[in-house]
KOLDOPA-727930 format. One record per residue: z, x, y of N, C-alpha, C in turn; residue in three letters. Coordinates in steps of 0.001 Angstrom, whole numbers, padded with zeros to 6 digits, always signed. Example, Ala and Ser with C-alpha at 12.3 -4.5 7.8 and 13.67 -1.06 7.14 Angstrom:
! KOLDOPA-727930
+007800+013190-005690+007800+012300-004500+007800+013200-003300Ala/+007080+012850-002250+007140+013670-001060+007870+012900+000030Ser/
! end
This chain:
! KOLDOPA-727930
-007712-013417+013096-006868-013465+012043-006092-011921+012396Unk/-004680-012021+012575-003853-010874+012795-003010-010933+011465Unk/-003056-009896+010700-002112-009741+009614-001037-008562+009820Unk/+000172-008842+009626+000964-007805+009838+001945-007394+008391Unk/+001392-006588+007767+001522-006334+006122+002647-005172+006149Unk/+003938-005343+005547+004806-004546+005331+004561-003736+003690Unk/+004456-002557+003885+004043-001711+002874+005654-001484+001961Unk/+005459-001112+000751+006499-000316-000090+007569-001614-000716Unk/+007164-002803-000782+008074-003769-001473+008466-003225-002877Unk/+009807-003270-003053+010034-002583-004448+010119-001173-004669Unk/+009866-000614-003568+010168+000909-003642+011682+001248-003757Unk/+012510+000744-002834+014205+001031-003096+014611-000293-002590Unk/+015851-000100-002667+016763-001242-002323+016680-001511-000948Unk/+016845-000678-000085+017062-000764+001395+015760-001259+002182Unk/+014471-000729+001818+013170-001308+002263+012767-002895+001811Unk/+012983-002813+000640+012773-004154-000069+013545-005364+000570Unk/+014862-004983+000882+015705-006076+001511+015350-006185+003209Unk/+014938-005084+003768+014532-005023+004878+012901-005925+005148Unk/+012361-005583+004015+010980-006581+004126+011167-008184+004085Unk/+012075-008363+003077+012402-009772+002990+013140-010284+004624Unk/+013970-009311+005213+014651-009626+006436+013305-009918+007374Unk/+012536-009175+007522+011418-009389+008338+010567-010375+008194Unk/+010382-010956+006893+009568-012282+006667+010502-013301+007089Unk/+011924-013263+006946+012883-014351+007513+012690-014513+008853Unk/+012425-013339+009790+012480-013545+011206+010946-013969+011640Unk/+010101-013994+010787+008591-014130+011134+007962-012915+011653Unk/+008422-011909+011358+007772-010673+011937+006494-010065+011154Unk/+006639-010394+009868+005280-009849+008991+004988-011048+008443Unk/+003371-010811+007970+002662-012177+007261+002674-011888+005730Unk/+002590-010491+005382+002206-010137+004300+003126-008806+003516Unk/+003026-008695+002432+003599-007343+001808+002892-006837+000833Unk/+002822-005818+000325+002246-005135-000842+003370-004393-001570Unk/+003306-004672-002889+004313-004192-003786+003978-003177-004442Unk/+004914-002113-004735+004882-000927-005518+005346-001134-006936Unk/+004453-001546-007779+004602-001464-009184+005523-000749-009981Unk/+005392+000482-009632+006370+001676-010546+007580+001930-009327Unk/+007933+001200-008389+009013+001344-007451+010300+001441-008432Unk/+011271+001897-008017+012563+001798-008598+013426+000416-008297Unk/+012894-000405-007336+013619-001386-007249+012601-002838-007487Unk/+011797-002755-008482+010635-003462-008812+011233-005059-009084Unk/+012022-004862-010186+012500-005927-010901+013486-006855-009803Unk/+014151-006131-009294+015063-006752-008080+014237-007315-007255Unk/+013161-006681-006895+012160-007090-005609+011413-008409-006044Unk/+011058-008435-007429+010487-009630-007979+011321-010817-007647Unk/+012742-010754-008006+013557-011565-007891+014073-012171-006527Unk/+013831-011150-005383+014081-011414-004041+012903-012110-003679Unk/+011430-011924-004097+010212-012636-003746+010360-014212-004363Unk/+010834-014224-005290+010947-015601-006125+012005-016607-005254Unk/+013232-015921-004685+014391-016443-004203+013705-016800-002560Unk/+012914-016181-002151+012591-016588-000836+010970-016877-000704Unk/+010793-017285-001714+009261-017969-001445+008206-017058-001207Unk/+007975-015733-001588+006955-014864-001072+005877-014743-001977Unk/+005801-015430-003095+004926-014847-004228+003478-015032-003746Unk/+003177-016021-002935+001635-016290-002335+001617-015025-001341Unk/+002344-014176-000935+002223-013233+000054+002377-011784-000230Unk/+001984-011697-001483+002180-010113-001927+000949-009670-002587Unk/+000715-008322-002134-000674-007666-002814+000080-006603-003487Unk/-000945-005689-004016-000353-004579-004691-000349-003386-004040Unk/+000502-002535-003815+000598-001290-003267+000070-000175-004200Unk/-001098+000241-004573-001401+001038-005714-000961+002493-005492Unk/-000386+003102-006488+000432+004088-006019+000083+005408-007117Unk/-000265+006566-006833-000453+007631-007729+000103+008674-007091Unk/+001302+008746-006049+001531+009952-005465+002970+010183-005630Unk/+003866+008869-005684+005361+008972-005573+005922+008006-006907Unk/+006887+008556-007359+007706+007829-008274+007489+008060-009972Unk/+007851+007253-010818+007374+007602-012095+006224+006765-012610Unk/+005295+007137-013265+003864+006599-013794+004417+005413-014664Unk/+003627+004461-014844+003812+003472-015772+003314+003852-017025Unk/+002065+004653-017132+001618+005389-018213+001833+006568-018693Unk/+001403+007000-020104+001645+008263-020339+000430+009209-020165Unk/-000736+008942-020271-001804+010035-020036-001712+010746-018743Unk/-001296+010132-017847-001634+010664-016675-000401+011582-016283Unk/+000768+011502-017104+001918+012426-017233+001418+013852-017374Unk/+000270+013988-018269-000243+015430-018739-000924+015946-017525Unk/-001204+015684-016548-002218+016022-015536-001339+016599-014548Unk/-001178+017941-014151-000483+018725-013469-000670+018537-012129Unk/-002119+018014-011681-002525+017622-010204-001881+016346-009895Unk/-001344+015728-010652-000700+014326-010440+000786+014124-010758Unk/+001261+014891-011810+002609+014863-012099+003151+015983-012528Unk/+004420+015982-011889+005328+016964-012414+006839+016844-012715Unk/+007253+017073-014002+008488+016691-014496+008562+015135-014584Unk/+007373+014602-014876+007352+013200-014905+007311+012058-013870Unk/+007123+012794-012896+006995+012062-011457+005716+012215-010880Unk/+005092+011461-010016+003905+011878-009438+004525+012726-008342Unk/+003516+013781-007925+004128+014856-006921+003337+015164-005833Unk/+002412+014369-005594+001511+014180-004016+000672+015336-003976Unk/+000369+015943-005051-000317+017414-004810-002090+016918-005129Unk/-002388+015654-005471-003924+015728-005679-004680+015708-004157Unk/-005586+016623-004295-006353+016944-003494-007506+015898-003184Unk/-007737+015315-002108-008416+014202-001828-009695+014276-002242Unk/-010409+015502-001763-011720+016043-001697-012059+016566-002960Unk/-011430+016599-004126-011529+017038-005430-012012+016160-006334Unk/-013441+016172-007134-013854+015355-007933-012955+015249-009346Unk/-012821+014239-009731-011951+014074-010939-012706+014479-012351Unk/-011940+014781-013230-012456+015061-014560-012653+013665-015225Unk/-013508+013690-016392-013650+012482-017124-012048+012046-017590Unk/-011304+012845-018180-009958+012475-018548-008996+012098-017295Unk/-009339+012820-016121-008504+012213-014811-008776+010848-014393Unk/-010388+010481-014511-010733+009401-014272-010240+008168-015123Unk/-010116+008368-016580-009480+007627-017323-008126+007107-017140Unk/-007237+008467-017139-005614+008174-016676-005610+007673-015491Unk/-006184+007771-014557-006048+007120-012873-006238+005630-013239Unk/-007478+005184-013859-007959+004099-014147-006904+003232-015069Unk/-006173+003827-015905-005279+003173-016804-003960+002832-015968Unk/-003907+004029-015279-002401+003904-014536-002647+002654-013626Unk/-003544+002669-012870-003664+001525-011585-004028+000120-012350Unk/-004437+000180-013708-004669-001161-014464-003137-001509-014899Unk/-002370-000622-015215-001054-001104-015548-000136-001502-014354Unk/-000218-000865-013156+000372-001604-012032-000178-002864-011821Unk/-001540-003187-011841-001754-004556-011546-001271-005487-012595Unk/-001279-005094-013781-000726-005967-014756+000870-006287-014763Unk/+001515-005109-014382+002777-005422-014197+003201-006492-013157Unk/+002415-006573-012108+002631-007724-011091+002325-008919-011755Unk/+001205-009213-012261+000815-010084-012948+001697-010710-014039Unk/+002136-009859-014876+003196-010359-015752+004305-010786-015025Unk/+004643-010447-014055+005985-010821-013435+005611-012124-012524Unk/+004330-012782-012724+004130-013917-012086+003375-013975-010651Unk/+003186-012709-010449+002643-012539-008847+001326-012860-008839Unk/+000703-013639-008002-000719-013696-007670-001033-012790-006702Unk/-001666-011858-007166-002151-010555-006237-002955-010832-004978Unk/-002521-010920-003895-003561-011631-002865-004559-010497-002468Unk/-003883-009190-002212-004741-008255-001709-004337-006883-002263Unk/-004952-005860-001908-004483-004523-002302-004942-003283-001162Unk/-003601-002471-001181-003758-001262-000388-003149-000012-001316Unk/-002749+000912-000657-002185+002081-001408-001137+002939-000767Unk/-000358+003460-001724+000749+004271-000956+000044+005676-000497Unk/+000480+006014+000416-000603+007348+001152-001936+007259+001357Unk/-002200+005943+001583-003792+005761+001538-004868+006284+000456Unk/-004207+006490-000833-004901+007120-001768-006358+006398-002332Unk/-006088+004802-001995-007402+004211-002334-008575+004425-001459Unk/-008402+005225-000359-009496+005771+000381-009988+007090-000131Unk/-009177+007852-000749-009800+009100-001310-011250+008818-001875Unk/-012227+009690-001600-013597+009539-002203-013712+009493-003810Unk/-012952+010220-004429-012972+009987-005909-012051+008939-006486Unk/-011083+008437-005915-010084+007568-006205-010551+005885-006048Unk/-011365+005976-004700-011689+004668-004351-012535+003886-005236Unk/-013709+004517-006178-014262+003792-007218-013421+003167-008139Unk/-012429+003937-008453-011725+003406-009373-010791+002449-009133Unk/-010083+002307-008068-009347+001334-007335-010111-000018-007216Unk/-011366+000233-006805-012093-000906-006571-012713-001452-007995Unk/-012780-000576-008655-012954-001205-010209-012041-002174-010765Unk/-010667-001457-010808-009478-002213-010935-009354-003516-010143Unk/-009601-003539-009265-009384-004802-008200-010443-005744-008822Unk/-011762-005449-008885-012745-006136-009365-012496-006949-010591Unk/-011942-006037-011510-011514-006621-012894-010368-007614-012960Unk/-009640-007508-011881-008537-008506-011574-008493-009412-010899Unk/-009659-009675-010337-009894-010699-009329-009074-010586-007818Unk/-009123-009232-007322-008611-009021-006145-009547-008708-005241Unk/-009787-009552-003907-011104-009608-003385-010828-008897-002387Unk/-009576-008960-001528-009332-008221-000358-008665-006691-000549Unk/-009299-005801-000184-008790-004498-000008-008717-003881+001408Unk/-007667-003203+001901-007409-002812+003007-008438-001853+003359Unk/-008857-001843+004617-010100-000640+004977-009200+000841+005498Unk/-009928+001719+005477-009534+002941+006353-009265+002528+007731Unk/-007930+003170+008368-007586+003064+009563-008824+003292+010615Unk/-008803+002318+011373-010306+002521+012548-010024+001964+013841Unk/-008478+001876+014093-008202+001455+015352-006762+002136+015449Unk/-006717+002441+016928-005542+003369+017365-005932+004767+017930Unk/-005324+005734+017885-005497+007020+018521-006019+007662+017252Unk/-007191+008232+017596-007971+009007+016246-009282+009431+016900Unk/-009976+010438+016504-011104+011112+016886-012232+010193+016399Unk/-013335+010376+017039-014792+009654+016858-015098+009942+015254Unk/-015001+011106+015041-015367+011486+013429-014364+010707+012431Unk/-013299+010582+012731-012304+009871+011810-012652+008288+011853Unk/-013181+007657+013208-013539+006470+013251-014927+005906+012448Unk/-015793+006965+012612-016948+006953+012026-017043+006892+010303Unk/-016042+007846+009850-015686+007856+008356-014787+006435+008212Unk/-014388+006017+008892-013528+004728+008445-014657+003617+008409Unk/-015580+003731+009658-016736+002443+009492-017496+002556+008300Unk/-017950+003841+007798-018642+003920+006628-017844+003429+005382Unk/-016743+003538+005446-015749+003129+004288-016113+001645+004174Unk/-015707+001069+005356-015609-000446+005409-017160-001139+005268Unk/-018293-000396+005557-019409-001037+005023-019643-000803+003965Unk/-019030+000191+002952-019278+000312+001606-018453-001005+000982Unk/-017483-001242+001207-016588-002189+000689-017094-003509+000885Unk/-017650-003829+002035-018341-005100+002220-019779-005340+001598Unk/-020223-004258+001132-021639-004207+000715-021292-004533-000814Unk/-020100-004336-001149-019660-004646-002799-019158-006043-002859Unk/-018775-006704-001709-018340-008118-001541-017063-008380-001496Unk/-016331-007064-001088-015126-007398-000792-014770-007735+000613Unk/-013545-008558+000586-013269-009207+001860-012139-008034+002846Unk/-012469-007935+004001-011678-006917+004834-011287-007713+006194Unk/-010442-006846+006935-010639-007436+008437-011360-006264+009139Unk/-011902-006601+010242-012700-005859+011005-011978-004578+011459Unk/-010507-004691+011513-009878-003420+012016-008436-003340+011085Unk/-008214-001890+011383-006784-001796+010550-006364-000678+011254Unk/-004798-000865+011961-004247+000192+012413-002660-000018+012382Unk/-001853+000675+013136-000495+000783+012882+000234-000140+013868Unk/+001273-000638+013495+001883-001817+014483+002366-001066+015736Unk/+002872+000359+015175+003656+001324+016260+002566+001615+017505Unk/+001095+001371+017249+000336+001422+018106-000148+000339+018926Unk/+000287-000664+018775-000218-002027+019061+000703-002470+020275Unk/+001818-001739+020793+002439-002327+021862+001583-002173+023236Unk/+001879-003432+023944+000882-003547+025222-000495-003215+025175Unk/-000806-003580+024036-002530-003445+023860-003116-004944+023352Unk/-004019-005161+024031-004942-006202+023315-005579-006112+022075Unk/-005197-007054+021244-005528-006856+019751-006688-007586+019413Unk/-007636-007035+018522-008861-007678+018164-008554-009071+017515Unk/-009602-009809+017337-009312-010842+016593-008969-010864+015212Unk/-009756-009928+014584-009250-009641+013155-008933-008219+012722Unk/-007681-008174+012657-007080-006750+012411-005741-006851+011592Unk/-005654-005807+010555-004360-005842+009875-003770-004517+010428Unk/-002301-004697+010713-001111-003588+011273-000444-003494+010227Unk/-000064-002243+010042+000723-001486+009161+002114-001376+009710Unk/+003039-001942+008786+004700-001642+009335+005273-001558+008077Unk/+006426-000546+008084+007361-000195+007152+008844-000647+007351Unk/+009040-002015+007322+010338-002273+007568+011405-001509+006813Unk/+012610-001198+007424+013826-000608+007006+015030-000980+007827Unk/+016191-000318+007501+017426-000465+008274+017704+000916+008617Unk/+018050+001028+010105+018680+002177+010281+020275+002461+009988Unk/+020933+003457+010473+022087+003551+009990+023138+002609+010638Unk/+022696+001900+011695+023532+000995+012290+023358-000588+011879Unk/+022437-000618+010730+021794-001605+010040+020784-002528+010959Unk/+020198-001905+012048+019105-002433+012817+017898-002494+011884Unk/+017019-003692+011869+015801-003770+011510+014739-002811+012177Unk/+013924-001712+011565+013374-000943+012209+012044-000817+011506Unk/+010874-000319+012241+009471-000058+011719+009660+001697+011440Unk/+009917+001826+010216+010348+003280+009867+008948+004265+010121Unk/+009331+005256+010928+008467+006525+011219+008595+007935+010420Unk/+010039+007852+010131+010542+009099+009359+011782+008815+008631Unk/+012450+009894+008111+013900+009746+007541+014419+011013+007900Unk/+015578+010835+008345+016460+011721+009139+017790+011512+008465Unk/+018593+012515+007846+019556+012305+007243+019747+011118+006539Unk/+018797+010767+005441+018951+009657+004849+018524+008219+005568Unk/+018537+008246+006788+018433+006983+007517+017103+006739+008527Unk/+016479+005443+008481+015408+005486+008830+015400+005505+010385Unk/+014309+006121+011012+014379+006042+012346+013059+005582+012987Unk/+012996+005104+013979+011804+004286+014459+011958+003365+015556Unk/+010856+002641+015941+011075+001509+016841+011962+000390+016165Unk/+012840-000522+016898+013218-001783+016343+012042-002642+016520Unk/+012026-003475+015208+010791-004646+014952+011415-005618+015826Unk/
! end
């Protein structure tokens, strides 16, 4: 089973429309949706119009955009001026108040998708935050409580060190021991060129449009335009 998942559906207009375009061309199999994205409501309409409701997972997010809940806005390691600030240290243990706030925020994100009529097929996260040691148990609890059985593993395929690969393998084993469904491997589509793929792998892609309107796999932003390889 080869899954090609488009991250960031609902984040903004351009990437959301690019994801729909990628589906229409048969270039992606699934997407994950950002519940607090600025284009969320419009993306829901796009998903409905294009028959994507059974292909959407949740893109858990505590690093970018405006939170859906109030308590987390009081935590400076997560939020500045009402917006997620990307400042959380992955290796720092959370206080009880932080754990509760993160749990409430992730729960609100799941509920927003469900209220929109989306059956959440799987879960991953923005900037891989669900892999962080002290966020992972919270994300897993939220998924368990809402019947989300599939969770993206940590990247374990492609250009990486042996230490990184072992860390990813340990994370996968822990997920599997808890009954979550995963692929055997997870990597980036950008590293899959001219390479034989394993039978069970998820590949990450960020569809977007470049300044000329070409559909691309976004690797970065230059002058407001996506740059990267054409899909």
